[in-house]
C-alpha positions in Angstrom: 5.8 2.1 14.7 4.8 5.0 12.4 8.0 6.8 13.3 10.1 3.9 12.2 8.3 3.7 8.8 8.6 7.5 8.3 12.3 7.3 9.1 12.8 4.5 6.7 11.1 6.3 3.9 13.3 9.3 4.3 16.4 7.3 3.3 17.6 7.4 -0.3 16.4 3.9 -0.9 13.0 4.6 0.7 11.9 7.0 -2.0 11.4 4.2 -4.4 8.2 3.0 -2.7 4.6 4.2 -2.8 1.8 3.6 -0.4 -1.1 1.9 -2.2 -4.6 1.9 -0.6 -7.0 -0.6 -2.0 -10.7 -0.8 -1.2 -12.5 -4.1 -1.1 -16.0 -5.1 -0.3 -16.9 -8.0 2.0 -19.2 -10.6 0.3 -20.6 -11.5 3.7 -21.5 -8.2 5.2 -21.3 -5.8 2.3 -19.0 -3.5 4.3 -16.0 -1.8 2.7 -12.5 -2.5 4.0 -9.3 -0.6 3.1 -5.9 -2.2 2.9 -2.7 -0.2 2.9 0.5 -1.6 1.4 3.9 -0.3 0.6 4.8 -1.3 -3.0 7.9 -0.5 -5.1 7.1 2.2 -7.7 7.7 -0.1 -10.7 5.2 -2.7 -9.3 2.3 -0.3 -8.5 0.3 -1.1 -11.7 0.8 -4.8 -11.2 -0.5 -4.6 -7.7 -3.6 -2.6 -8.6 -4.4 -4.9 -11.6 -4.1 -8.1 -9.4 -7.3 -9.1 -7.6 
């Protein structure tokens, strides 16, 4: 699967995306969890400001 994502990102249209990693804390256990998402460059700030 990773090879397909890398191949997709190397196309001319794939360079318009950024990988955003967000850390969140579980209310139940207190453990941290990381979520990775591919977001268009112009929507990165919106994604990070959204909770």
